[in-house]
C-alpha positions as protocol buffer text, in pm:
chain_id: "A"
residue {
  index: 1
  type: UNK
  ca { x: -4143 y: 2154 z: 1021 }
}
residue {
  index: 2
  type: UNK
  ca { x: -3907 y: 2400 z: 905 }
}
residue {
  index: 3
  type: UNK
  ca { x: -3618 y: 2502 z: 1123 }
}
residue {
  index: 4
  type: UNK
  ca { x: -3622 y: 2833 z: 1310 }
}
residue {
  index: 5
  type: UNK
  ca { x: -3264 y: 2979 z: 1259 }
}
residue {
  index: 6
  type: UNK
  ca { x: -3089 y: 3295 z: 1416 }
}
residue {
  index: 7
  type: UNK
  ca { x: -2739 y: 3323 z: 1291 }
}
residue {
  index: 8
  type: UNK
  ca { x: -2511 y: 3587 z: 1361 }
}
residue {
  index: 9
  type: UNK
  ca { x: -2261 y: 3715 z: 1119 }
}
residue {
  index: 10
  type: UNK
  ca { x: -1981 y: 3894 z: 1316 }
}
residue {
  index: 11
  type: UNK
  ca { x: -1814 y: 4004 z: 984 }
}
residue {
  index: 12
  type: UNK
  ca { x: -1473 y: 4162 z: 1023 }
}
residue {
  index: 13
  type: UNK
  ca { x: -1510 y: 4241 z: 1371 }
}
residue {
  index: 14
  type: UNK
  ca { x: -1394 y: 4163 z: 1706 }
}
residue {
  index: 15
  type: UNK
  ca { x: -1016 y: 4067 z: 1831 }
}
residue {
  index: 16
  type: UNK
  ca { x: -995 y: 3694 z: 1943 }
}
residue {
  index: 17
  type: UNK
  ca { x: -1010 y: 3792 z: 2309 }
}
residue {
  index: 18
  type: UNK
  ca { x: -1322 y: 3988 z: 2211 }
}
residue {
  index: 19
  type: UNK
  ca { x: -1491 y: 3725 z: 2012 }
}
residue {
  index: 20
  type: UNK
  ca { x: -1453 y: 3463 z: 2292 }
}
residue {
  index: 21
  type: UNK
  ca { x: -1603 y: 3690 z: 2529 }
}
residue {
  index: 22
  type: UNK
  ca { x: -1919 y: 3759 z: 2310 }
}
residue {
  index: 23
  type: UNK
  ca { x: -1951 y: 3381 z: 2250 }
}
residue {
  index: 24
  type: UNK
  ca { x: -1936 y: 3309 z: 2621 }
}
residue {
  index: 25
  type: UNK
  ca { x: -2229 y: 3561 z: 2669 }
}
residue {
  index: 26
  type: UNK
  ca { x: -2422 y: 3455 z: 2394 }
}
residue {
  index: 27
  type: UNK
  ca { x: -2396 y: 3082 z: 2493 }
}
residue {
  index: 28
  type: UNK
  ca { x: -2502 y: 3181 z: 2889 }
}
residue {
  index: 29
  type: UNK
  ca { x: -2779 y: 3391 z: 2728 }
}
residue {
  index: 30
  type: UNK
  ca { x: -2870 y: 3094 z: 2512 }
}
residue {
  index: 31
  type: UNK
  ca { x: -2974 y: 2878 z: 2809 }
}
residue {
  index: 32
  type: UNK
  ca { x: -3312 y: 3054 z: 2835 }
}
residue {
  index: 33
  type: UNK
  ca { x: -3367 y: 2988 z: 2462 }
}
residue {
  index: 34
  type: UNK
  ca { x: -3654 y: 2735 z: 2333 }
}
residue {
  index: 35
  type: UNK
  ca { x: -3512 y: 2434 z: 2186 }
}
residue {
  index: 36
  type: UNK
  ca { x: -3709 y: 2479 z: 1872 }
}
residue {
  index: 37
  type: UNK
  ca { x: -3461 y: 2780 z: 1794 }
}
residue {
  index: 38
  type: UNK
  ca { x: -3141 y: 2699 z: 1633 }
}
residue {
  index: 39
  type: UNK
  ca { x: -2875 y: 2939 z: 1744 }
}
residue {
  index: 40
  type: UNK
  ca { x: -2575 y: 2979 z: 1493 }
}
residue {
  index: 41
  type: UNK
  ca { x: -2231 y: 3213 z: 1517 }
}
residue {
  index: 42
  type: UNK
  ca { x: -2012 y: 3314 z: 1200 }
}
residue {
  index: 43
  type: UNK
  ca { x: -1700 y: 3427 z: 1339 }
}
residue {
  index: 44
  type: UNK
  ca { x: -1393 y: 3537 z: 1158 }
}
residue {
  index: 45
  type: UNK
  ca { x: -1161 y: 3232 z: 1060 }
}
residue {
  index: 46
  type: UNK
  ca { x: -919 y: 3331 z: 1318 }
}
residue {
  index: 47
  type: UNK
  ca { x: -1168 y: 3287 z: 1576 }
}
residue {
  index: 48
  type: UNK
  ca { x: -1275 y: 2944 z: 1514 }
}
residue {
  index: 49
  type: UNK
  ca { x: -1073 y: 2733 z: 1666 }
}
residue {
  index: 50
  type: UNK
  ca { x: -1148 y: 2928 z: 2022 }
}
residue {
  index: 51
  type: UNK
  ca { x: -1487 y: 2976 z: 1989 }
}
residue {
  index: 52
  type: UNK
  ca { x: -1570 y: 2619 z: 1881 }
}
residue {
  index: 53
  type: UNK
  ca { x: -1416 y: 2551 z: 2256 }
}
residue {
  index: 54
  type: UNK
  ca { x: -1643 y: 2827 z: 2409 }
}
residue {
  index: 55
  type: UNK
  ca { x: -1956 y: 2674 z: 2211 }
}
residue {
  index: 56
  type: UNK
  ca { x: -1869 y: 2280 z: 2279 }
}
residue {
  index: 57
  type: UNK
  ca { x: -2176 y: 2111 z: 2476 }
}
residue {
  index: 58
  type: UNK
  ca { x: -2415 y: 2419 z: 2398 }
}
residue {
  index: 59
  type: UNK
  ca { x: -2688 y: 2445 z: 2192 }
}
residue {
  index: 60
  type: UNK
  ca { x: -2494 y: 2717 z: 1989 }
}
residue {
  index: 61
  type: UNK
  ca { x: -2358 y: 2588 z: 1609 }
}
residue {
  index: 62
  type: UNK
  ca { x: -2052 y: 2761 z: 1480 }
}
residue {
  index: 63
  type: UNK
  ca { x: -2006 y: 2903 z: 1128 }
}
residue {
  index: 64
  type: UNK
  ca { x: -1754 y: 3034 z: 886 }
}
residue {
  index: 65
  type: UNK
  ca { x: -1805 y: 3358 z: 673 }
}
residue {
  index: 66
  type: UNK
  ca { x: -1666 y: 3205 z: 351 }
}
residue {
  index: 67
  type: UNK
  ca { x: -1435 y: 2905 z: 182 }
}
residue {
  index: 68
  type: UNK
  ca { x: -1242 y: 2851 z: -105 }
}
residue {
  index: 69
  type: UNK
  ca { x: -1380 y: 2756 z: -431 }
}
residue {
  index: 70
  type: UNK
  ca { x: -1101 y: 2475 z: -476 }
}
residue {
  index: 71
  type: UNK
  ca { x: -1018 y: 2212 z: -251 }
}
residue {
  index: 72
  type: UNK
  ca { x: -655 y: 2278 z: -192 }
}
residue {
  index: 73
  type: UNK
  ca { x: -331 y: 2369 z: -324 }
}
residue {
  index: 74
  type: UNK
  ca { x: -118 y: 2667 z: -416 }
}
residue {
  index: 75
  type: UNK
  ca { x: -404 y: 2943 z: -293 }
}
residue {
  index: 76
  type: UNK
  ca { x: -227 y: 3143 z: -36 }
}
residue {
  index: 77
  type: UNK
  ca { x: -460 y: 3302 z: 204 }
}
residue {
  index: 78
  type: UNK
  ca { x: -748 y: 3075 z: 125 }
}
residue {
  index: 79
  type: UNK
  ca { x: -921 y: 2848 z: 365 }
}
residue {
  index: 80
  type: UNK
  ca { x: -1074 y: 2539 z: 239 }
}
residue {
  index: 81
  type: UNK
  ca { x: -1400 y: 2354 z: 340 }
}
residue {
  index: 82
  type: UNK
  ca { x: -1182 y: 2064 z: 438 }
}
residue {
  index: 83
  type: UNK
  ca { x: -996 y: 2275 z: 681 }
}
residue {
  index: 84
  type: UNK
  ca { x: -1291 y: 2431 z: 845 }
}
residue {
  index: 85
  type: UNK
  ca { x: -1442 y: 2047 z: 871 }
}
residue {
  index: 86
  type: UNK
  ca { x: -1120 y: 1976 z: 1088 }
}
residue {
  index: 87
  type: UNK
  ca { x: -1282 y: 2202 z: 1317 }
}
residue {
  index: 88
  type: UNK
  ca { x: -1623 y: 2130 z: 1459 }
}
residue {
  index: 89
  type: UNK
  ca { x: -1750 y: 2394 z: 1172 }
}
residue {
  index: 90
  type: UNK
  ca { x: -2145 y: 2334 z: 1118 }
}
residue {
  index: 91
  type: UNK
  ca { x: -2219 y: 2592 z: 876 }
}
residue {
  index: 92
  type: UNK
  ca { x: -2058 y: 2829 z: 620 }
}
residue {
  index: 93
  type: UNK
  ca { x: -2187 y: 3187 z: 491 }
}
residue {
  index: 94
  type: UNK
  ca { x: -2147 y: 3188 z: 100 }
}
residue {
  index: 95
  type: UNK
  ca { x: -2255 y: 3443 z: -142 }
}
residue {
  index: 96
  type: UNK
  ca { x: -2294 y: 3705 z: 78 }
}
residue {
  index: 97
  type: UNK
  ca { x: -2353 y: 4046 z: -93 }
}
residue {
  index: 98
  type: UNK
  ca { x: -2010 y: 4186 z: 27 }
}
residue {
  index: 99
  type: UNK
  ca { x: -1829 y: 3920 z: -96 }
}
residue {
  index: 100
  type: UNK
  ca { x: -2030 y: 3940 z: -433 }
}
residue {
  index: 101
  type: UNK
  ca { x: -1960 y: 4319 z: -445 }
}
residue {
  index: 102
  type: UNK
  ca { x: -1615 y: 4347 z: -311 }
}
residue {
  index: 103
  type: UNK
  ca { x: -1440 y: 4019 z: -413 }
}
residue {
  index: 104
  type: UNK
  ca { x: -1594 y: 3963 z: -734 }
}
residue {
  index: 105
  type: UNK
  ca { x: -1790 y: 3620 z: -636 }
}
residue {
  index: 106
  type: UNK
  ca { x: -1962 y: 3472 z: -922 }
}
residue {
  index: 107
  type: UNK
  ca { x: -2233 y: 3248 z: -966 }
}
residue {
  index: 108
  type: UNK
  ca { x: -2022 y: 3022 z: -1105 }
}
residue {
  index: 109
  type: UNK
  ca { x: -1760 y: 3008 z: -827 }
}
residue {
  index: 110
  type: UNK
  ca { x: -2049 y: 3001 z: -562 }
}
residue {
  index: 111
  type: UNK
  ca { x: -2182 y: 2637 z: -732 }
}
residue {
  index: 112
  type: UNK
  ca { x: -1807 y: 2518 z: -689 }
}
residue {
  index: 113
  type: UNK
  ca { x: -1772 y: 2628 z: -315 }
}
residue {
  index: 114
  type: UNK
  ca { x: -2120 y: 2500 z: -227 }
}
residue {
  index: 115
  type: UNK
  ca { x: -2044 y: 2129 z: -353 }
}
residue {
  index: 116
  type: UNK
  ca { x: -1694 y: 2153 z: -173 }
}
residue {
  index: 117
  type: UNK
  ca { x: -1872 y: 2264 z: 139 }
}
residue {
  index: 118
  type: UNK
  ca { x: -2169 y: 1985 z: 99 }
}
residue {
  index: 119
  type: UNK
  ca { x: -1865 y: 1740 z: 50 }
}
residue {
  index: 120
  type: UNK
  ca { x: -1736 y: 1805 z: 417 }
}
residue {
  index: 121
  type: UNK
  ca { x: -2079 y: 1807 z: 574 }
}
residue {
  index: 122
  type: UNK
  ca { x: -2083 y: 2152 z: 605 }
}
residue {
  index: 123
  type: UNK
  ca { x: -2412 y: 2329 z: 536 }
}
residue {
  index: 124
  type: UNK
  ca { x: -2395 y: 2606 z: 337 }
}
residue {
  index: 125
  type: UNK
  ca { x: -2611 y: 2940 z: 418 }
}
residue {
  index: 126
  type: UNK
  ca { x: -2651 y: 3047 z: 95 }
}
residue {
  index: 127
  type: UNK
  ca { x: -2755 y: 3445 z: 44 }
}
residue {
  index: 128
  type: UNK
  ca { x: -2911 y: 3583 z: -231 }
}
residue {
  index: 129
  type: UNK
  ca { x: -3053 y: 3933 z: -248 }
}
residue {
  index: 130
  type: UNK
  ca { x: -3126 y: 4236 z: -503 }
}
residue {
  index: 131
  type: UNK
  ca { x: -2933 y: 4601 z: -501 }
}
residue {
  index: 132
  type: UNK
  ca { x: -3150 y: 4921 z: -454 }
}
residue {
  index: 133
  type: UNK
  ca { x: -3098 y: 5003 z: -826 }
}
residue {
  index: 134
  type: UNK
  ca { x: -3255 y: 4643 z: -927 }
}
residue {
  index: 135
  type: UNK
  ca { x: -3558 y: 4686 z: -652 }
}
residue {
  index: 136
  type: UNK
  ca { x: -3650 y: 5031 z: -818 }
}
residue {
  index: 137
  type: UNK
  ca { x: -3623 y: 4889 z: -1159 }
}
residue {
  index: 138
  type: UNK
  ca { x: -3844 y: 4625 z: -1073 }
}
residue {
  index: 139
  type: UNK
  ca { x: -3561 y: 4362 z: -1124 }
}
residue {
  index: 140
  type: UNK
  ca { x: -3581 y: 4180 z: -785 }
}
residue {
  index: 141
  type: UNK
  ca { x: -3763 y: 3885 z: -873 }
}
residue {
  index: 142
  type: UNK
  ca { x: -3555 y: 3827 z: -1200 }
}
residue {
  index: 143
  type: UNK
  ca { x: -3233 y: 3900 z: -994 }
}
residue {
  index: 144
  type: UNK
  ca { x: -3292 y: 3647 z: -695 }
}
residue {
  index: 145
  type: UNK
  ca { x: -3447 y: 3367 z: -934 }
}
residue {
  index: 146
  type: UNK
  ca { x: -3135 y: 3384 z: -1144 }
}
residue {
  index: 147
  type: UNK
  ca { x: -2879 y: 3355 z: -813 }
}
residue {
  index: 148
  type: UNK
  ca { x: -3105 y: 3058 z: -719 }
}
residue {
  index: 149
  type: UNK
  ca { x: -3150 y: 2847 z: -1029 }
}
residue {
  index: 150
  type: UNK
  ca { x: -2767 y: 2922 z: -1164 }
}
residue {
  index: 151
  type: UNK
  ca { x: -2626 y: 2808 z: -807 }
}
residue {
  index: 152
  type: UNK
  ca { x: -2848 y: 2564 z: -679 }
}
residue {
  index: 153
  type: UNK
  ca { x: -3054 y: 2401 z: -921 }
}
residue {
  index: 154
  type: UNK
  ca { x: -2737 y: 2175 z: -992 }
}
residue {
  index: 155
  type: UNK
  ca { x: -2810 y: 2015 z: -646 }
}
residue {
  index: 156
  type: UNK
  ca { x: -2965 y: 1674 z: -577 }
}
residue {
  index: 157
  type: UNK
  ca { x: -3301 y: 1699 z: -323 }
}
residue {
  index: 158
  type: UNK
  ca { x: -3029 y: 1502 z: -84 }
}
residue {
  index: 159
  type: UNK
  ca { x: -2795 y: 1794 z: -111 }
}
residue {
  index: 160
  type: UNK
  ca { x: -3067 y: 2038 z: -113 }
}
residue {
  index: 161
  type: UNK
  ca { x: -3191 y: 1951 z: 257 }
}
residue {
  index: 162
  type: UNK
  ca { x: -2881 y: 2077 z: 394 }
}
residue {
  index: 163
  type: UNK
  ca { x: -2901 y: 2440 z: 221 }
}
residue {
  index: 164
  type: UNK
  ca { x: -3024 y: 2739 z: 431 }
}
residue {
  index: 165
  type: UNK
  ca { x: -3104 y: 3034 z: 230 }
}
residue {
  index: 166
  type: UNK
  ca { x: -3080 y: 3371 z: 337 }
}
residue {
  index: 167
  type: UNK
  ca { x: -3253 y: 3677 z: 197 }
}
residue {
  index: 168
  type: UNK
  ca { x: -3073 y: 3995 z: 195 }
}
residue {
  index: 169
  type: UNK
  ca { x: -3219 y: 4327 z: 39 }
}
residue {
  index: 170
  type: UNK
  ca { x: -2863 y: 4471 z: -39 }
}
residue {
  index: 171
  type: UNK
  ca { x: -3002 y: 4811 z: 1 }
}
residue {
  index: 172
  type: UNK
  ca { x: -3086 y: 4715 z: 373 }
}
residue {
  index: 173
  type: UNK
  ca { x: -2730 y: 4583 z: 507 }
}
residue {
  index: 174
  type: UNK
  ca { x: -2556 y: 4798 z: 706 }
}
residue {
  index: 175
  type: UNK
  ca { x: -2778 y: 5136 z: 610 }
}
residue {
  index: 176
  type: UNK
  ca { x: -3041 y: 5081 z: 919 }
}
residue {
  index: 177
  type: UNK
  ca { x: -3339 y: 5041 z: 622 }
}
residue {
  index: 178
  type: UNK
  ca { x: -3510 y: 4755 z: 636 }
}
residue {
  index: 179
  type: UNK
  ca { x: -3725 y: 4583 z: 398 }
}
residue {
  index: 180
  type: UNK
  ca { x: -4119 y: 4617 z: 553 }
}
residue {
  index: 181
  type: UNK
  ca { x: -4286 y: 4288 z: 659 }
}
residue {
  index: 182
  type: UNK
  ca { x: -4490 y: 4284 z: 359 }
}
residue {
  index: 183
  type: UNK
  ca { x: -4200 y: 4325 z: 126 }
}
residue {
  index: 184
  type: UNK
  ca { x: -3980 y: 4051 z: 290 }
}
residue {
  index: 185
  type: UNK
  ca { x: -4261 y: 3814 z: 301 }
}
residue {
  index: 186
  type: UNK
  ca { x: -4357 y: 3838 z: -83 }
}
residue {
  index: 187
  type: UNK
  ca { x: -3979 y: 3783 z: -180 }
}
residue {
  index: 188
  type: UNK
  ca { x: -3960 y: 3476 z: 70 }
}
residue {
  index: 189
  type: UNK
  ca { x: -4271 y: 3355 z: -73 }
}
residue {
  index: 190
  type: UNK
  ca { x: -4124 y: 3399 z: -429 }
}
residue {
  index: 191
  type: UNK
  ca { x: -3802 y: 3213 z: -330 }
}
residue {
  index: 192
  type: UNK
  ca { x: -3991 y: 2950 z: -201 }
}
residue {
  index: 193
  type: UNK
  ca { x: -4211 y: 2912 z: -543 }
}
residue {
  index: 194
  type: UNK
  ca { x: -3873 y: 2897 z: -739 }
}
residue {
  index: 195
  type: UNK
  ca { x: -3728 y: 2608 z: -560 }
}
residue {
  index: 196
  type: UNK
  ca { x: -4050 y: 2438 z: -579 }
}
residue {
  index: 197
  type: UNK
  ca { x: -4001 y: 2457 z: -975 }
}
residue {
  index: 198
  type: UNK
  ca { x: -3697 y: 2219 z: -938 }
}
residue {
  index: 199
  type: UNK
  ca { x: -3769 y: 2038 z: -587 }
}
residue {
  index: 200
  type: UNK
  ca { x: -4144 y: 2034 z: -580 }
}
residue {
  index: 201
  type: UNK
  ca { x: -4280 y: 1999 z: -216 }
}
residue {
  index: 202
  type: UNK
  ca { x: -3902 y: 2017 z: -44 }
}
residue {
  index: 203
  type: UNK
  ca { x: -3946 y: 2403 z: -94 }
}
residue {
  index: 204
  type: UNK
  ca { x: -4160 y: 2376 z: 194 }
}
residue {
  index: 205
  type: UNK
  ca { x: -3900 y: 2223 z: 432 }
}
residue {
  index: 206
  type: UNK
  ca { x: -3605 y: 2462 z: 337 }
}
residue {
  index: 207
  type: UNK
  ca { x: -3535 y: 2737 z: 594 }
}
residue {
  index: 208
  type: UNK
  ca { x: -3533 y: 3073 z: 446 }
}
residue {
  index: 209
  type: UNK
  ca { x: -3388 y: 3351 z: 671 }
}
residue {
  index: 210
  type: UNK
  ca { x: -3391 y: 3735 z: 609 }
}
residue {
  index: 211
  type: UNK
  ca { x: -3083 y: 3912 z: 637 }
}
residue {
  index: 212
  type: UNK
  ca { x: -3114 y: 4291 z: 620 }
}
residue {
  index: 213
  type: UNK
  ca { x: -3092 y: 4492 z: 951 }
}
residue {
  index: 214
  type: UNK
  ca { x: -3283 y: 4311 z: 1151 }
}
residue {
  index: 215
  type: UNK
  ca { x: -3288 y: 4374 z: 1509 }
}
residue {
  index: 216
  type: UNK
  ca { x: -3499 y: 4356 z: 1827 }
}
residue {
  index: 217
  type: UNK
  ca { x: -3754 y: 4586 z: 1727 }
}
residue {
  index: 218
  type: UNK
  ca { x: -3849 y: 4473 z: 1427 }
}
residue {
  index: 219
  type: UNK
  ca { x: -3764 y: 4093 z: 1430 }
}
residue {
  index: 220
  type: UNK
  ca { x: -4090 y: 3964 z: 1592 }
}
residue {
  index: 221
  type: UNK
  ca { x: -4254 y: 4150 z: 1285 }
}
residue {
  index: 222
  type: UNK
  ca { x: -4069 y: 3985 z: 1038 }
}
residue {
  index: 223
  type: UNK
  ca { x: -4054 y: 3647 z: 1169 }
}
residue {
  index: 224
  type: UNK
  ca { x: -4423 y: 3618 z: 1216 }
}
residue {
  index: 225
  type: UNK
  ca { x: -4439 y: 3621 z: 822 }
}
residue {
  index: 226
  type: UNK
  ca { x: -4537 y: 3251 z: 676 }
}
residue {
  index: 227
  type: UNK
  ca { x: -4237 y: 3190 z: 482 }
}
residue {
  index: 228
  type: UNK
  ca { x: -3943 y: 3385 z: 689 }
}
residue {
  index: 229
  type: UNK
  ca { x: -3785 y: 3115 z: 945 }
}
residue {
  index: 230
  type: UNK
  ca { x: -3513 y: 3321 z: 1113 }
}
residue {
  index: 231
  type: UNK
  ca { x: -3255 y: 3602 z: 1026 }
}
residue {
  index: 232
  type: UNK
  ca { x: -2909 y: 3623 z: 909 }
}
residue {
  index: 233
  type: UNK
  ca { x: -2809 y: 3908 z: 1174 }
}
residue {
  index: 234
  type: UNK
  ca { x: -2502 y: 4162 z: 1143 }
}
residue {
  index: 235
  type: UNK
  ca { x: -2465 y: 4436 z: 1351 }
}
residue {
  index: 236
  type: UNK
  ca { x: -2718 y: 4318 z: 1603 }
}
residue {
  index: 237
  type: UNK
  ca { x: -2498 y: 3990 z: 1672 }
}
residue {
  index: 238
  type: UNK
  ca { x: -2234 y: 4190 z: 1781 }
}
residue {
  index: 239
  type: UNK
  ca { x: -2438 y: 4262 z: 2097 }
}
residue {
  index: 240
  type: UNK
  ca { x: -2535 y: 3930 z: 2298 }
}
residue {
  index: 241
  type: UNK
  ca { x: -2822 y: 4050 z: 2451 }
}
residue {
  index: 242
  type: UNK
  ca { x: -2952 y: 4189 z: 2138 }
}
residue {
  index: 243
  type: UNK
  ca { x: -2890 y: 3883 z: 1968 }
}
residue {
  index: 244
  type: UNK
  ca { x: -3070 y: 3679 z: 2204 }
}
residue {
  index: 245
  type: UNK
  ca { x: -3350 y: 3896 z: 2242 }
}
residue {
  index: 246
  type: UNK
  ca { x: -3389 y: 3842 z: 1824 }
}
residue {
  index: 247
  type: UNK
  ca { x: -3387 y: 3442 z: 1893 }
}
residue {
  index: 248
  type: UNK
  ca { x: -3686 y: 3502 z: 2168 }
}
residue {
  index: 249
  type: UNK
  ca { x: -3870 y: 3712 z: 1886 }
}
residue {
  index: 250
  type: UNK
  ca { x: -3997 y: 3348 z: 1744 }
}
């Protein structure tokens, strides 16, 4: 049975004290959740150590939002996977559309990041998804397939067991627009079919999350779809009650 996952991506929001307060709220609310749902919070680098202390002993896991594509060295401002592993960081969000668009992240770089994270026993939440113009041109399947094949097809089956995929329609991130549940299911099923080309039956065990303006009002309908295993939540993860309400949508 695939893991049900609700992961919060705080992006560049909250100060450290605000993040600690938010994490405390999430931990308090999480006690009412089914143990079948894996809850993850993805904080800025500055917050990781402080939030790790808050999450200790709870059912909420800690994620970073990125890592470097080199193991160590003269890379001012970068944070390596090994540094993350020295904290109780279990997950790292990689390939988010904002990283691809604003910081020029390529599939080639993401291969390196994923391998470095896996080497440190950190599970990548790997993001894929198309822009509005790509969807309108009917290229969304082609774009997503390339992002999967070029980055993940070099992994072994054993490595793939530690990968979570998040599908993000870029046109629905931060815009308030959401893919319909049918659109989301269609592309999630397609992603699973692409994975099956390389990894066979293992594709049925990989959690695929929806990541485009998921909120309490639409989460239940999205999560009811056969191939949607949870959500990568942006804005709604900054309000503990909303974040937990989404997790309860299962």
